[in-house]
N, C-alpha and C positions, 0 to 999 in steps of 0.2 A: 144369173139370168140375163139374157141379152136385152138391151133396150131397143125400142124401135128406132129406125134411122131418123136422124134429125130432119124435120121439115122446116123450111124457112119460116112458115107461119108460127110454128112452135117457139122458135127463138125470138120472133118479133115481139112477143108478149113479155119476154123476160127483161127485167131491169138489169143494169150492170151488176149490181150486188148479187142478184139471184143467179146470173150467169157465172159469176166468179165462184159462188158457193157450189154450184153444180160441177163446174170444172175441177174444183178441189176434190170433190167426191169421185169424179172420173179418174183423176190422177191416183188417188188412194187405191181405187179398185185395181187399176193396172199395176201399180207398184206392189200390191199385195201378192200378186202372182198365183192366186188360187182360182182364177177364172179361166175357162177354156180359151184357146187361142182365138176362135171366131168371135167370142164375146169381147176379148181384148181389142180386136180389130174394130169391132162395132163401137166400143167405148172410145177408142182413139179417134175414130171418125167423128163421133159426137163432140169430143174435146176440141177437135180442130174447128168444127162449126161454131162452138162456143167462143173460141178465141177470135174468129172472124167477127162474130157478133159484138164482142167486147171492143175490138178495135174500131168498129163502125161507131159505136156509142162514144168512145173516147175522141175520135176524130170530129164528131159533131160537137162535142163539148169544147174541144180546142177551138173550133171555128167560132163558136158562140163567145168564148172568152176573148178571142182576138177582136171580135166585133165590139164587145163591150169596151175593151181597152181603146179601140179606135174612136168610139163615140166619146170617150172621156177626153180625148185629145182635141176634138173639134171645138172651135170657139163657140161661145154661147150665142144662140140666134135671137134670144130675147134681149131687150134693152136692160141695162143694169139698173138697179134700184135707184142709184144716185141720179141717173139721167131722168128717170121718171119723176123724182121729187123736184128736180130743177125745172122741168117742163111744167109741172103743176103749179109751182110758185110764180113763174113768169110767163103766163099765157100770152102776154102781149109781144113777147120776143118771137113767137112763131109767125111764119109767113101768113098773110091774110087769108089765103085759100084754105089753110088748115083750121082756121077759127070757125069757118062756116061749114 
């Protein structure tokens, strides 16, 4: 039985894992060789849409991982704990304007 053509909104709701699972089913049906030619073509088209969807998800994940890694390389913007303790112990060492 032929599946309906893949609509972009159909794919948008699929997780990566769901798309891979469906892609494996599509490949199995095509490799089985018992489906009519038109159904094979429809399944192939669905498979290609699933591959594009998976690539999009993977690219987004890669960008997110790169961002996380870049954030880890940035120097800390908050003062170190040692500096905070030193400032708390010696408030007289701060300039006068900071005391008030």
